[in-house]
DOVEXRO-661493 format. One record per residue (C-alpha): residue number from 1; chain; residue in three letters; x, z negated, y negated. Coordinates in steps of 0.05 Angstrom, whole numbers, always signed. Example, Ala and Ser with C-alpha at 12.3 -4.5 7.8 and 13.67 -1.06 7.14 Angstrom:
ATOM | seq | mol | type | east | up | north
ATOM | 1 | A | Ala | +246 | -156 | +90 .
ATOM | 2 | A | Ser | +273 | -143 | +21 .
END
This chain:
ATOM | seq | mol | type | east | up | north
ATOM | 1 | A | Ile | +2170 | -1621 | -1910 .
ATOM | 2 | A | Asp | +2193 | -1596 | -1841 .
ATOM | 3 | A | Glu | +2154 | -1630 | -1786 .
ATOM | 4 | A | Ala | +2214 | -1640 | -1740 .
ATOM | 5 | A | Asn | +2255 | -1670 | -1797 .
ATOM | 6 | A | Lys | +2201 | -1721 | -1810 .
ATOM | 7 | A | Arg | +2212 | -1750 | -1741 .
ATOM | 8 | A | Leu | +2288 | -1748 | -1749 .
ATOM | 9 | A | Ile | +2285 | -1782 | -1817 .
ATOM | 10 | A | Ala | +2243 | -1839 | -1790 .
ATOM | 11 | A | Arg | +2284 | -1845 | -1726 .
ATOM | 12 | A | Glu | +2349 | -1851 | -1766 .
ATOM | 13 | A | Gly | +2321 | -1911 | -1803 .
ATOM | 14 | A | Ala | +2307 | -1883 | -1872 .
ATOM | 15 | A | Val | +2237 | -1912 | -1881 .
ATOM | 16 | A | Pro | +2258 | -1985 | -1897 .
ATOM | 17 | A | Ala | +2306 | -1958 | -1950 .
ATOM | 18 | A | Ile | +2252 | -1914 | -1980 .
ATOM | 19 | A | Ile | +2206 | -1975 | -1984 .
ATOM | 20 | A | Gln | +2261 | -2016 | -2016 .
ATOM | 21 | A | Ile | +2268 | -1963 | -2071 .
ATOM | 22 | A | Leu | +2193 | -1963 | -2079 .
ATOM | 23 | A | Gln | +2195 | -2038 | -2092 .
ATOM | 24 | A | Asn | +2256 | -2042 | -2136 .
ATOM | 25 | A | Gly | +2275 | -1973 | -2164 .
ATOM | 26 | A | Thr | +2266 | -1941 | -2232 .
ATOM | 27 | A | Asp | +2199 | -1908 | -2248 .
ATOM | 28 | A | Glu | +2224 | -1840 | -2226 .
ATOM | 29 | A | Ala | +2255 | -1867 | -2163 .
ATOM | 30 | A | Arg | +2190 | -1903 | -2144 .
ATOM | 31 | A | Glu | +2151 | -1838 | -2155 .
ATOM | 32 | A | Asn | +2199 | -1800 | -2110 .
ATOM | 33 | A | Ser | +2194 | -1855 | -2057 .
ATOM | 34 | A | Ala | +2118 | -1851 | -2058 .
ATOM | 35 | A | Ala | +2122 | -1775 | -2052 .
ATOM | 36 | A | Ala | +2171 | -1781 | -1993 .
ATOM | 37 | A | Leu | +2125 | -1831 | -1958 .
ATOM | 38 | A | Phe | +2065 | -1785 | -1970 .
ATOM | 39 | A | Ser | +2102 | -1728 | -1935 .
ATOM | 40 | A | Leu | +2129 | -1771 | -1878 .
ATOM | 41 | A | Cys | +2060 | -1802 | -1865 .
ATOM | 42 | A | Thr | +2027 | -1737 | -1845 .
ATOM | 43 | A | Leu | +2055 | -1759 | -1776 .
ATOM | 44 | A | Asp | +2015 | -1813 | -1740 .
ATOM | 45 | A | Asp | +2077 | -1851 | -1716 .
ATOM | 46 | A | Asn | +2103 | -1855 | -1787 .
ATOM | 47 | A | Lys | +2035 | -1881 | -1812 .
ATOM | 48 | A | Val | +2043 | -1939 | -1764 .
ATOM | 49 | A | Leu | +2116 | -1949 | -1783 .
ATOM | 50 | A | Val | +2104 | -1952 | -1858 .
ATOM | 51 | A | Gly | +2045 | -1999 | -1848 .
ATOM | 52 | A | Thr | +2084 | -2048 | -1804 .
ATOM | 53 | A | Leu | +2145 | -2046 | -1851 .
ATOM | 54 | A | Asn | +2100 | -2070 | -1908 .
ATOM | 55 | A | Gly | +2102 | -2005 | -1947 .
ATOM | 56 | A | Ile | +2030 | -2009 | -1969 .
ATOM | 57 | A | Pro | +2033 | -2066 | -2021 .
ATOM | 58 | A | Pro | +2085 | -2031 | -2065 .
ATOM | 59 | A | Leu | +2044 | -1966 | -2062 .
ATOM | 60 | A | Val | +1983 | -2006 | -2086 .
ATOM | 61 | A | Glu | +2025 | -2035 | -2142 .
ATOM | 62 | A | Leu | +2047 | -1965 | -2163 .
ATOM | 63 | A | Leu | +1975 | -1942 | -2161 .
ATOM | 64 | A | Gln | +1957 | -1998 | -2208 .
ATOM | 65 | A | His | +2016 | -1997 | -2256 .
ATOM | 66 | A | Gly | +2054 | -1931 | -2247 .
ATOM | 67 | A | Thr | +2058 | -1870 | -2292 .
ATOM | 68 | A | Ile | +2006 | -1815 | -2282 .
ATOM | 69 | A | Arg | +2052 | -1780 | -2232 .
ATOM | 70 | A | Gly | +2066 | -1847 | -2198 .
ATOM | 71 | A | Lys | +1992 | -1861 | -2190 .
ATOM | 72 | A | Lys | +1980 | -1791 | -2161 .
ATOM | 73 | A | Asp | +2037 | -1797 | -2111 .
ATOM | 74 | A | Ala | +2016 | -1868 | -2092 .
ATOM | 75 | A | Ala | +1943 | -1845 | -2082 .
ATOM | 76 | A | Thr | +1964 | -1788 | -2037 .
ATOM | 77 | A | Ala | +2009 | -1832 | -1995 .
ATOM | 78 | A | Leu | +1955 | -1886 | -1990 .
ATOM | 79 | A | Phe | +1904 | -1833 | -1968 .
ATOM | 80 | A | Asn | +1949 | -1811 | -1910 .
ATOM | 81 | A | Leu | +1964 | -1883 | -1891 .
ATOM | 82 | A | Ser | +1891 | -1902 | -1892 .
ATOM | 83 | A | Leu | +1875 | -1851 | -1838 .
ATOM | 84 | A | Asn | +1903 | -1906 | -1792 .
ATOM | 85 | A | Gln | +1853 | -1961 | -1777 .
ATOM | 86 | A | Ala | +1903 | -2019 | -1781 .
ATOM | 87 | A | Asn | +1928 | -1993 | -1848 .
ATOM | 88 | A | Lys | +1858 | -1994 | -1876 .
ATOM | 89 | A | Ser | +1858 | -2069 | -1867 .
ATOM | 90 | A | Arg | +1929 | -2075 | -1896 .
ATOM | 91 | A | Ala | +1909 | -2034 | -1958 .
ATOM | 92 | A | Ile | +1847 | -2077 | -1970 .
ATOM | 93 | A | Gln | +1887 | -2141 | -1962 .
ATOM | 94 | A | Ala | +1940 | -2112 | -2010 .
ATOM | 95 | A | Gly | +1885 | -2108 | -2063 .
ATOM | 96 | A | Ile | +1874 | -2032 | -2065 .
ATOM | 97 | A | Ile | +1800 | -2034 | -2085 .
ATOM | 98 | A | Pro | +1807 | -2057 | -2158 .
ATOM | 99 | A | Pro | +1860 | -2005 | -2177 .
ATOM | 100 | A | Leu | +1818 | -1950 | -2143 .
ATOM | 101 | A | Leu | +1759 | -1971 | -2186 .
ATOM | 102 | A | Gln | +1804 | -1968 | -2248 .
ATOM | 103 | A | Val | +1825 | -1898 | -2229 .
ATOM | 104 | A | Leu | +1751 | -1878 | -2221 .
ATOM | 105 | A | Glu | +1735 | -1904 | -2291 .
ATOM | 106 | A | Asp | +1796 | -1872 | -2325 .
ATOM | 107 | A | Lys | +1772 | -1801 | -2340 .
ATOM | 108 | A | Asn | +1840 | -1781 | -2368 .
ATOM | 109 | A | Leu | +1875 | -1788 | -2301 .
ATOM | 110 | A | Gly | +1834 | -1734 | -2267 .
ATOM | 111 | A | Met | +1839 | -1770 | -2200 .
ATOM | 112 | A | Ile | +1766 | -1783 | -2184 .
ATOM | 113 | A | Asp | +1766 | -1742 | -2119 .
ATOM | 114 | A | Glu | +1830 | -1775 | -2095 .
ATOM | 115 | A | Ala | +1803 | -1845 | -2108 .
ATOM | 116 | A | Leu | +1736 | -1830 | -2075 .
ATOM | 117 | A | Ser | +1770 | -1799 | -2014 .
ATOM | 118 | A | Ile | +1808 | -1864 | -2003 .
ATOM | 119 | A | Leu | +1746 | -1906 | -2015 .
ATOM | 120 | A | Leu | +1708 | -1864 | -1964 .
ATOM | 121 | A | Leu | +1762 | -1880 | -1911 .
ATOM | 122 | A | Leu | +1761 | -1954 | -1929 .
ATOM | 123 | A | Ala | +1684 | -1956 | -1928 .
ATOM | 124 | A | Ser | +1686 | -1941 | -1854 .
ATOM | 125 | A | His | +1722 | -2008 | -1843 .
ATOM | 126 | A | Pro | +1682 | -2074 | -1843 .
ATOM | 127 | A | Glu | +1729 | -2108 | -1892 .
ATOM | 128 | A | Gly | +1725 | -2047 | -1937 .
ATOM | 129 | A | Gln | +1649 | -2049 | -1936 .
ATOM | 130 | A | Asn | +1650 | -2121 | -1960 .
ATOM | 131 | A | Glu | +1699 | -2108 | -2016 .
ATOM | 132 | A | Ile | +1672 | -2041 | -2040 .
ATOM | 133 | A | Gly | +1600 | -2060 | -2031 .
ATOM | 134 | A | Lys | +1599 | -2105 | -2092 .
ATOM | 135 | A | Leu | +1543 | -2083 | -2138 .
ATOM | 136 | A | Ser | +1587 | -2073 | -2199 .
ATOM | 137 | A | Phe | +1616 | -2012 | -2164 .
ATOM | 138 | A | Val | +1549 | -1978 | -2152 .
ATOM | 139 | A | Glu | +1538 | -1962 | -2225 .
ATOM | 140 | A | Thr | +1605 | -1924 | -2227 .
ATOM | 141 | A | Leu | +1586 | -1885 | -2165 .
ATOM | 142 | A | Val | +1518 | -1866 | -2193 .
ATOM | 143 | A | Glu | +1551 | -1846 | -2259 .
ATOM | 144 | A | Ile | +1596 | -1797 | -2220 .
ATOM | 145 | A | Ile | +1536 | -1771 | -2180 .
ATOM | 146 | A | Arg | +1501 | -1759 | -2247 .
ATOM | 147 | A | His | +1557 | -1728 | -2288 .
ATOM | 148 | A | Gly | +1615 | -1708 | -2242 .
ATOM | 149 | A | Thr | +1640 | -1640 | -2219 .
ATOM | 150 | A | Pro | +1607 | -1612 | -2156 .
ATOM | 151 | A | Lys | +1666 | -1639 | -2115 .
ATOM | 152 | A | Asn | +1661 | -1708 | -2150 .
ATOM | 153 | A | Lys | +1587 | -1710 | -2133 .
ATOM | 154 | A | Glu | +1601 | -1692 | -2061 .
ATOM | 155 | A | Cys | +1653 | -1747 | -2053 .
ATOM | 156 | A | Ala | +1611 | -1800 | -2089 .
ATOM | 157 | A | Thr | +1549 | -1784 | -2048 .
ATOM | 158 | A | Ser | +1591 | -1790 | -1984 .
ATOM | 159 | A | Val | +1617 | -1858 | -2005 .
ATOM | 160 | A | Leu | +1547 | -1883 | -2024 .
ATOM | 161 | A | Leu | +1519 | -1859 | -1957 .
ATOM | 162 | A | Glu | +1575 | -1893 | -1917 .
ATOM | 163 | A | Leu | +1564 | -1958 | -1955 .
ATOM | 164 | A | Gly | +1488 | -1954 | -1959 .
ATOM | 165 | A | Leu | +1477 | -1946 | -1884 .
ATOM | 166 | A | Asn | +1498 | -2019 | -1875 .
ATOM | 167 | A | Asn | +1478 | -2049 | -1941 .
ATOM | 168 | A | Ser | +1406 | -2045 | -1963 .
ATOM | 169 | A | Ser | +1418 | -2084 | -2028 .
ATOM | 170 | A | Leu | +1469 | -2032 | -2049 .
ATOM | 171 | A | Val | +1418 | -1976 | -2036 .
ATOM | 172 | A | Leu | +1367 | -2014 | -2078 .
ATOM | 173 | A | Ala | +1418 | -2023 | -2134 .
ATOM | 174 | A | Ala | +1433 | -1948 | -2133 .
ATOM | 175 | A | Leu | +1359 | -1933 | -2139 .
ATOM | 176 | A | Gln | +1353 | -1981 | -2198 .
ATOM | 177 | A | Tyr | +1409 | -1943 | -2232 .
ATOM | 178 | A | Gly | +1368 | -1879 | -2225 .
ATOM | 179 | A | Val | +1405 | -1844 | -2168 .
ATOM | 180 | A | Tyr | +1343 | -1815 | -2134 .
ATOM | 181 | A | Glu | +1329 | -1754 | -2178 .
ATOM | 182 | A | His | +1404 | -1736 | -2178 .
ATOM | 183 | A | Leu | +1407 | -1739 | -2102 .
ATOM | 184 | A | Val | +1346 | -1692 | -2099 .
ATOM | 185 | A | Glu | +1383 | -1644 | -2146 .
ATOM | 186 | A | Ile | +1447 | -1648 | -2103 .
ATOM | 187 | A | Ala | +1405 | -1636 | -2040 .
ATOM | 188 | A | Arg | +1381 | -1571 | -2073 .
ATOM | 189 | A | Asn | +1442 | -1546 | -2109 .
ATOM | 190 | A | Gly | +1504 | -1584 | -2087 .
ATOM | 191 | A | Thr | +1562 | -1561 | -2043 .
ATOM | 192 | A | Asn | +1543 | -1552 | -1969 .
ATOM | 193 | A | Arg | +1573 | -1619 | -1951 .
ATOM | 194 | A | Ala | +1541 | -1653 | -2012 .
ATOM | 195 | A | Gln | +1473 | -1625 | -1992 .
ATOM | 196 | A | Arg | +1480 | -1654 | -1922 .
ATOM | 197 | A | Lys | +1502 | -1722 | -1947 .
ATOM | 198 | A | Ala | +1448 | -1725 | -2001 .
ATOM | 199 | A | Asn | +1394 | -1707 | -1950 .
ATOM | 200 | A | Ser | +1420 | -1761 | -1902 .
ATOM | 201 | A | Leu | +1419 | -1812 | -1959 .
ATOM | 202 | A | Leu | +1349 | -1793 | -1981 .
ATOM | 203 | A | Asn | +1325 | -1799 | -1909 .
ATOM | 204 | A | His | +1358 | -1867 | -1903 .
ATOM | 205 | A | Met | +1325 | -1889 | -1968 .
ATOM | 206 | A | Ser | +1256 | -1869 | -1944 .
ATOM | 207 | A | Lys | +1266 | -1908 | -1879 .
ATOM | 208 | A | Cys | +1288 | -1969 | -1919 .
ATOM | 209 | A | Glu | +1222 | -1964 | -1958 .
ATOM | 210 | A | His | +1262 | -1973 | -2021 .
ATOM | 211 | A | Leu | +1233 | -1914 | -2058 .
ATOM | 212 | A | Pro | +1204 | -1934 | -2126 .
END
């Protein structure tokens, strides 16, 4: 957890061994490896190191098939790693989008905000836009905007705005799923950030002339 130690741990060559445990260890060892990477990757140099040492694919695998704790630790590590532009591409190529959508649809996990936060980072990357922007995903986003917690709604609105600015068919699909009235409600009563994002999205929709 100590910042100086994070540099020392990486400099002494621990990261490849941590990744090896993440690939081949027991469930508990893999969870601990993911948690260690999450902590180490608060430093930019370590984000680059883990990405270049191929640490992202085993984290994606843990996100897909791990225990609840494993999924949470993997998601947090992947969020930190995805703050780096090159790692966004690595995560997308490692197949991160389908497990993130599974996490969104599994209400028992309680990881909607974590999954949406990663999706928001990936949506700022051209490859991510192509992958996430598939229309089957829009219905899930609209469902969260309709029924989620205030924080869920804020995150889902942010993702929809990021994707919709470059994809008019996605905006149209969201409107067909009935998102408009819920955005109006969020613009009135959501969190401060959600209100800003909802207003931006409503403005964008009116410019697109997609209003029903």
